[in-house]
C-alpha positions as protocol buffer text, in pm:
chain_id: "A"
residue {
  index: 1
  type: MET
  ca { x: -23952 y: -9916 z: -1099 }
}
residue {
  index: 2
  type: MET
  ca { x: -24193 y: -9656 z: -945 }
}
residue {
  index: 3
  type: MET
  ca { x: -24033 y: -9351 z: -887 }
}
residue {
  index: 4
  type: PRO
  ca { x: -23999 y: -9264 z: -549 }
}
residue {
  index: 5
  type: ALA
  ca { x: -24223 y: -8941 z: -448 }
}
residue {
  index: 6
  type: LEU
  ca { x: -23929 y: -8645 z: -354 }
}
residue {
  index: 7
  type: PRO
  ca { x: -23989 y: -8343 z: -157 }
}
residue {
  index: 8
  type: ALA
  ca { x: -23916 y: -8026 z: -460 }
}
residue {
  index: 9
  type: ALA
  ca { x: -23564 y: -8001 z: -343 }
}
residue {
  index: 10
  type: GLY
  ca { x: -23496 y: -8325 z: -449 }
}
residue {
  index: 11
  type: MET
  ca { x: -23667 y: -8368 z: -755 }
}
residue {
  index: 12
  type: THR
  ca { x: -23490 y: -8083 z: -865 }
}
residue {
  index: 13
  type: ALA
  ca { x: -23158 y: -8240 z: -737 }
}
residue {
  index: 14
  type: TRP
  ca { x: -23229 y: -8563 z: -885 }
}
residue {
  index: 15
  type: LEU
  ca { x: -23313 y: -8374 z: -1245 }
}
residue {
  index: 16
  type: ARG
  ca { x: -22975 y: -8184 z: -1234 }
}
residue {
  index: 17
  type: GLY
  ca { x: -22805 y: -8516 z: -1148 }
}
residue {
  index: 18
  type: LEU
  ca { x: -22931 y: -8636 z: -1490 }
}
residue {
  index: 19
  type: ARG
  ca { x: -22744 y: -8364 z: -1656 }
}
residue {
  index: 20
  type: LEU
  ca { x: -22443 y: -8447 z: -1530 }
}
residue {
  index: 21
  type: LYS
  ca { x: -22414 y: -8815 z: -1629 }
}
residue {
  index: 22
  type: PRO
  ca { x: -22247 y: -8949 z: -1967 }
}
residue {
  index: 23
  type: GLY
  ca { x: -22563 y: -9113 z: -2094 }
}
residue {
  index: 24
  type: LEU
  ca { x: -22942 y: -9183 z: -1984 }
}
residue {
  index: 25
  type: THR
  ca { x: -22978 y: -9485 z: -1854 }
}
residue {
  index: 26
  type: GLN
  ca { x: -23351 y: -9754 z: -1897 }
}
residue {
  index: 27
  type: ASP
  ca { x: -23429 y: -9649 z: -1539 }
}
residue {
  index: 28
  type: ASP
  ca { x: -23360 y: -9284 z: -1580 }
}
residue {
  index: 29
  type: MET
  ca { x: -23557 y: -9255 z: -1894 }
}
residue {
  index: 30
  type: GLU
  ca { x: -23802 y: -9470 z: -1783 }
}
residue {
  index: 31
  type: GLN
  ca { x: -23879 y: -9194 z: -1469 }
}
residue {
  index: 32
  type: LEU
  ca { x: -23855 y: -8929 z: -1707 }
}
residue {
  index: 33
  type: VAL
  ca { x: -24160 y: -9035 z: -1862 }
}
residue {
  index: 34
  type: ARG
  ca { x: -24277 y: -9071 z: -1534 }
}
residue {
  index: 35
  type: TRP
  ca { x: -24229 y: -8759 z: -1420 }
}
residue {
  index: 36
  type: LYS
  ca { x: -24380 y: -8554 z: -1727 }
}
residue {
  index: 37
  type: PHE
  ca { x: -24674 y: -8769 z: -1799 }
}
residue {
  index: 38
  type: ARG
  ca { x: -24835 y: -8862 z: -1443 }
}
residue {
  index: 39
  type: TRP
  ca { x: -25127 y: -9012 z: -1623 }
}
residue {
  index: 40
  type: ARG
  ca { x: -25035 y: -9418 z: -1716 }
}
residue {
  index: 41
  type: ALA
  ca { x: -25237 y: -9417 z: -2051 }
}
residue {
  index: 42
  type: ALA
  ca { x: -25008 y: -9084 z: -2205 }
}
residue {
  index: 43
  type: GLN
  ca { x: -24703 y: -9318 z: -2099 }
}
residue {
  index: 44
  type: MET
  ca { x: -24712 y: -9555 z: -2290 }
}
residue {
  index: 45
  type: ARG
  ca { x: -24555 y: -9477 z: -2590 }
}
residue {
  index: 46
  type: PRO
  ca { x: -24271 y: -9339 z: -2453 }
}
residue {
  index: 47
  type: LEU
  ca { x: -24236 y: -9613 z: -2205 }
}
residue {
  index: 48
  type: ASP
  ca { x: -24210 y: -9849 z: -2504 }
}
residue {
  index: 49
  type: ALA
  ca { x: -23996 y: -9637 z: -2707 }
}
residue {
  index: 50
  type: VAL
  ca { x: -23744 y: -9696 z: -2409 }
}
residue {
  index: 51
  type: ARG
  ca { x: -23755 y: -9998 z: -2254 }
}
residue {
  index: 52
  type: GLY
  ca { x: -23578 y: -10309 z: -2368 }
}
residue {
  index: 53
  type: ASP
  ca { x: -23412 y: -10379 z: -2683 }
}
residue {
  index: 54
  type: ARG
  ca { x: -23561 y: -9996 z: -2762 }
}
residue {
  index: 55
  type: CYS
  ca { x: -23351 y: -9832 z: -2500 }
}
residue {
  index: 56
  type: ARG
  ca { x: -22996 y: -9794 z: -2617 }
}
residue {
  index: 57
  type: ALA
  ca { x: -23108 y: -9648 z: -2935 }
}
residue {
  index: 58
  type: THR
  ca { x: -23305 y: -9426 z: -2812 }
}
residue {
  index: 59
  type: ALA
  ca { x: -22992 y: -9280 z: -2548 }
}
residue {
  index: 60
  type: GLU
  ca { x: -22802 y: -9318 z: -2847 }
}
residue {
  index: 61
  type: VAL
  ca { x: -23051 y: -9058 z: -3043 }
}
residue {
  index: 62
  type: ALA
  ca { x: -23114 y: -8835 z: -2746 }
}
residue {
  index: 63
  type: LYS
  ca { x: -22688 y: -8784 z: -2683 }
}
residue {
  index: 64
  type: ASN
  ca { x: -22633 y: -8674 z: -3067 }
}
residue {
  index: 65
  type: ALA
  ca { x: -22989 y: -8491 z: -3056 }
}
residue {
  index: 66
  type: ILE
  ca { x: -22865 y: -8299 z: -2756 }
}
residue {
  index: 67
  type: ALA
  ca { x: -22518 y: -8245 z: -2905 }
}
residue {
  index: 68
  type: ASP
  ca { x: -22632 y: -8102 z: -3252 }
}
residue {
  index: 69
  type: ALA
  ca { x: -22873 y: -7852 z: -3034 }
}
residue {
  index: 70
  type: ARG
  ca { x: -22546 y: -7788 z: -2875 }
}
residue {
  index: 71
  type: ASP
  ca { x: -22356 y: -7726 z: -3220 }
}
residue {
  index: 72
  type: HIS
  ca { x: -22673 y: -7497 z: -3341 }
}
residue {
  index: 73
  type: LEU
  ca { x: -22805 y: -7280 z: -3091 }
}
residue {
  index: 74
  type: ASP
  ca { x: -23014 y: -7062 z: -3324 }
}
residue {
  index: 75
  type: ASP
  ca { x: -23219 y: -7353 z: -3450 }
}
residue {
  index: 76
  type: ASP
  ca { x: -23478 y: -7433 z: -3151 }
}
residue {
  index: 77
  type: ALA
  ca { x: -23740 y: -7609 z: -3457 }
}
residue {
  index: 78
  type: GLY
  ca { x: -23413 y: -7832 z: -3560 }
}
residue {
  index: 79
  type: ALA
  ca { x: -23315 y: -7906 z: -3186 }
}
residue {
  index: 80
  type: MET
  ca { x: -23704 y: -8070 z: -3145 }
}
residue {
  index: 81
  type: ASN
  ca { x: -23744 y: -8246 z: -3463 }
}
residue {
  index: 82
  type: ALA
  ca { x: -23363 y: -8434 z: -3379 }
}
residue {
  index: 83
  type: ILE
  ca { x: -23510 y: -8597 z: -3093 }
}
residue {
  index: 84
  type: ARG
  ca { x: -23932 y: -8563 z: -3217 }
}
residue {
  index: 85
  type: TRP
  ca { x: -23882 y: -8752 z: -3554 }
}
residue {
  index: 86
  type: SER
  ca { x: -23597 y: -8971 z: -3445 }
}
residue {
  index: 87
  type: VAL
  ca { x: -23769 y: -9165 z: -3159 }
}
residue {
  index: 88
  type: LYS
  ca { x: -24062 y: -9352 z: -3248 }
}
residue {
  index: 89
  type: GLY
  ca { x: -24332 y: -9262 z: -2952 }
}
residue {
  index: 90
  type: PHE
  ca { x: -24192 y: -8946 z: -2868 }
}
residue {
  index: 91
  type: GLY
  ca { x: -24408 y: -8640 z: -2924 }
}
residue {
  index: 92
  type: VAL
  ca { x: -24314 y: -8270 z: -2858 }
}
residue {
  index: 93
  type: PRO
  ca { x: -24400 y: -8295 z: -2495 }
}
residue {
  index: 94
  type: MET
  ca { x: -24168 y: -8562 z: -2453 }
}
residue {
  index: 95
  type: ALA
  ca { x: -23886 y: -8420 z: -2648 }
}
residue {
  index: 96
  type: SER
  ca { x: -23881 y: -8093 z: -2496 }
}
residue {
  index: 97
  type: VAL
  ca { x: -23840 y: -8269 z: -2181 }
}
residue {
  index: 98
  type: PHE
  ca { x: -23460 y: -8414 z: -2308 }
}
residue {
  index: 99
  type: LEU
  ca { x: -23407 y: -8054 z: -2445 }
}
residue {
  index: 100
  type: ALA
  ca { x: -23493 y: -7907 z: -2116 }
}
residue {
  index: 101
  type: LEU
  ca { x: -23313 y: -8134 z: -1939 }
}
residue {
  index: 102
  type: TYR
  ca { x: -22973 y: -8025 z: -2068 }
}
residue {
  index: 103
  type: PHE
  ca { x: -23068 y: -7660 z: -2224 }
}
residue {
  index: 104
  type: PRO
  ca { x: -23216 y: -7540 z: -1939 }
}
residue {
  index: 105
  type: ASP
  ca { x: -23127 y: -7184 z: -1976 }
}
residue {
  index: 106
  type: ARG
  ca { x: -23276 y: -7203 z: -2327 }
}
residue {
  index: 107
  type: PHE
  ca { x: -23568 y: -7435 z: -2348 }
}
residue {
  index: 108
  type: THR
  ca { x: -23914 y: -7556 z: -2173 }
}
residue {
  index: 109
  type: ILE
  ca { x: -24122 y: -7837 z: -2144 }
}
residue {
  index: 110
  type: ALA
  ca { x: -24413 y: -7842 z: -2361 }
}
residue {
  index: 111
  type: ASP
  ca { x: -24682 y: -7842 z: -2099 }
}
residue {
  index: 112
  type: SER
  ca { x: -25103 y: -7846 z: -2245 }
}
residue {
  index: 113
  type: ARG
  ca { x: -25209 y: -7638 z: -1911 }
}
residue {
  index: 114
  type: ALA
  ca { x: -24907 y: -7408 z: -1894 }
}
residue {
  index: 115
  type: LEU
  ca { x: -25110 y: -7344 z: -2332 }
}
residue {
  index: 116
  type: GLU
  ca { x: -25448 y: -7285 z: -2165 }
}
residue {
  index: 117
  type: THR
  ca { x: -25322 y: -7018 z: -1899 }
}
residue {
  index: 118
  type: LEU
  ca { x: -25120 y: -6851 z: -2213 }
}
residue {
  index: 119
  type: ARG
  ca { x: -25426 y: -6879 z: -2450 }
}
residue {
  index: 120
  type: ALA
  ca { x: -25667 y: -6713 z: -2183 }
}
residue {
  index: 121
  type: ARG
  ca { x: -25459 y: -6474 z: -2006 }
}
residue {
  index: 122
  type: ARG
  ca { x: -25254 y: -6329 z: -2258 }
}
residue {
  index: 123
  type: GLY
  ca { x: -25444 y: -6393 z: -2572 }
}
residue {
  index: 124
  type: TYR
  ca { x: -25241 y: -6662 z: -2684 }
}
residue {
  index: 125
  type: PRO
  ca { x: -25408 y: -6803 z: -3065 }
}
residue {
  index: 126
  type: ALA
  ca { x: -25628 y: -7061 z: -3001 }
}
residue {
  index: 127
  type: GLY
  ca { x: -25514 y: -7375 z: -3163 }
}
residue {
  index: 128
  type: ALA
  ca { x: -25488 y: -7774 z: -3101 }
}
residue {
  index: 129
  type: ARG
  ca { x: -25464 y: -7889 z: -2745 }
}
residue {
  index: 130
  type: GLY
  ca { x: -25118 y: -8084 z: -2825 }
}
residue {
  index: 131
  type: PHE
  ca { x: -24813 y: -7919 z: -2946 }
}
residue {
  index: 132
  type: THR
  ca { x: -24667 y: -7971 z: -3310 }
}
residue {
  index: 133
  type: THR
  ca { x: -24284 y: -7833 z: -3296 }
}
residue {
  index: 134
  type: ASP
  ca { x: -24383 y: -7479 z: -3456 }
}
residue {
  index: 135
  type: GLY
  ca { x: -24632 y: -7456 z: -3203 }
}
residue {
  index: 136
  type: TRP
  ca { x: -24403 y: -7543 z: -2964 }
}
residue {
  index: 137
  type: VAL
  ca { x: -24117 y: -7293 z: -3110 }
}
residue {
  index: 138
  type: ARG
  ca { x: -24397 y: -6991 z: -3059 }
}
residue {
  index: 139
  type: TYR
  ca { x: -24506 y: -7118 z: -2725 }
}
residue {
  index: 140
  type: LEU
  ca { x: -24092 y: -7122 z: -2617 }
}
residue {
  index: 141
  type: ALA
  ca { x: -24065 y: -6769 z: -2765 }
}
residue {
  index: 142
  type: GLU
  ca { x: -24368 y: -6678 z: -2544 }
}
residue {
  index: 143
  type: CYS
  ca { x: -24247 y: -6828 z: -2242 }
}
residue {
  index: 144
  type: ARG
  ca { x: -23868 y: -6647 z: -2334 }
}
residue {
  index: 145
  type: ALA
  ca { x: -24111 y: -6315 z: -2353 }
}
residue {
  index: 146
  type: ILE
  ca { x: -24278 y: -6333 z: -2021 }
}
residue {
  index: 147
  type: LEU
  ca { x: -23940 y: -6446 z: -1843 }
}
residue {
  index: 148
  type: THR
  ca { x: -23764 y: -6120 z: -1978 }
}
residue {
  index: 149
  type: GLU
  ca { x: -24092 y: -5966 z: -1841 }
}
residue {
  index: 150
  type: CYS
  ca { x: -24046 y: -6121 z: -1507 }
}
residue {
  index: 151
  type: ARG
  ca { x: -23693 y: -6063 z: -1466 }
}
residue {
  index: 152
  type: ALA
  ca { x: -23791 y: -5689 z: -1518 }
}
residue {
  index: 153
  type: SER
  ca { x: -24064 y: -5667 z: -1225 }
}
residue {
  index: 154
  type: GLY
  ca { x: -23831 y: -5752 z: -946 }
}
residue {
  index: 155
  type: VAL
  ca { x: -24085 y: -5983 z: -810 }
}
residue {
  index: 156
  type: VAL
  ca { x: -23869 y: -6320 z: -667 }
}
residue {
  index: 157
  type: PRO
  ca { x: -24121 y: -6648 z: -707 }
}
residue {
  index: 158
  type: ARG
  ca { x: -24101 y: -6843 z: -411 }
}
residue {
  index: 159
  type: PHE
  ca { x: -24031 y: -7187 z: -582 }
}
residue {
  index: 160
  type: GLU
  ca { x: -23710 y: -7118 z: -691 }
}
residue {
  index: 161
  type: GLY
  ca { x: -23525 y: -6782 z: -589 }
}
residue {
  index: 162
  type: GLU
  ca { x: -23537 y: -6662 z: -930 }
}
residue {
  index: 163
  type: TRP
  ca { x: -23711 y: -6663 z: -1259 }
}
residue {
  index: 164
  type: THR
  ca { x: -23554 y: -6949 z: -1502 }
}
residue {
  index: 165
  type: LEU
  ca { x: -23785 y: -7051 z: -1822 }
}
residue {
  index: 166
  type: ARG
  ca { x: -23859 y: -7343 z: -1641 }
}
residue {
  index: 167
  type: GLY
  ca { x: -24036 y: -7113 z: -1376 }
}
residue {
  index: 168
  type: VAL
  ca { x: -24180 y: -6904 z: -1600 }
}
residue {
  index: 169
  type: ASP
  ca { x: -24388 y: -7257 z: -1720 }
}
residue {
  index: 170
  type: GLN
  ca { x: -24495 y: -7346 z: -1376 }
}
residue {
  index: 171
  type: ALA
  ca { x: -24614 y: -7030 z: -1294 }
}
residue {
  index: 172
  type: LEU
  ca { x: -24845 y: -7061 z: -1641 }
}
residue {
  index: 173
  type: TRP
  ca { x: -24922 y: -7432 z: -1537 }
}
residue {
  index: 174
  type: ALA
  ca { x: -24982 y: -7349 z: -1170 }
}
residue {
  index: 175
  type: ALA
  ca { x: -25188 y: -7062 z: -1301 }
}
residue {
  index: 176
  type: ASN
  ca { x: -25422 y: -7330 z: -1441 }
}
residue {
  index: 177
  type: GLY
  ca { x: -25510 y: -7442 z: -1161 }
}
residue {
  index: 178
  type: ALA
  ca { x: -25245 y: -7767 z: -1104 }
}
residue {
  index: 179
  type: PRO
  ca { x: -25051 y: -7769 z: -753 }
}
residue {
  index: 180
  type: GLY
  ca { x: -24782 y: -7507 z: -738 }
}
residue {
  index: 181
  type: PRO
  ca { x: -24449 y: -7661 z: -918 }
}
residue {
  index: 182
  type: ALA
  ca { x: -24277 y: -7987 z: -731 }
}
residue {
  index: 183
  type: GLY
  ca { x: -23929 y: -7954 z: -828 }
}
residue {
  index: 184
  type: SER
  ca { x: -23739 y: -7784 z: -1126 }
}
residue {
  index: 185
  type: ILE
  ca { x: -23604 y: -7915 z: -1367 }
}
residue {
  index: 186
  type: ALA
  ca { x: -23318 y: -7627 z: -1408 }
}
């Protein structure tokens, strides 16, 4: 099932609604994959992890990893690895979607365009185009630092109404030439 195009407010409501569900369905997880990876080739491995016989196992692993992250508030790498290494086909970007979905005040989504903006505009160290767990933890720390700066600036973002961690990574993403934010996960 293809997810219908939603206006930004509808997308935000859909994502928030997922957080409130007791468990994610196969359709929910497929839509999250399609939302994160708009290019079909990038969707294949994560989609395989959420379809058919693997769907229930993936949902259970994600549920357990989210519970573990809730119990270990000081272990960002552990939270990432609990999902990343437990679901075949999930790399850091897809695992970060689940973490940001359930903990929007603590995590944001690994995004290569936002990472390129950090490198170009903030002197963030060059490295691989993709994310490792350690690289995502550094990226997350930088996004948190920017969030603190943005909140202290008094400038209110037009796309959210207040600065959030996801809003920071969306602004970094847009600064790399992507269209403006189209629905926050927060």
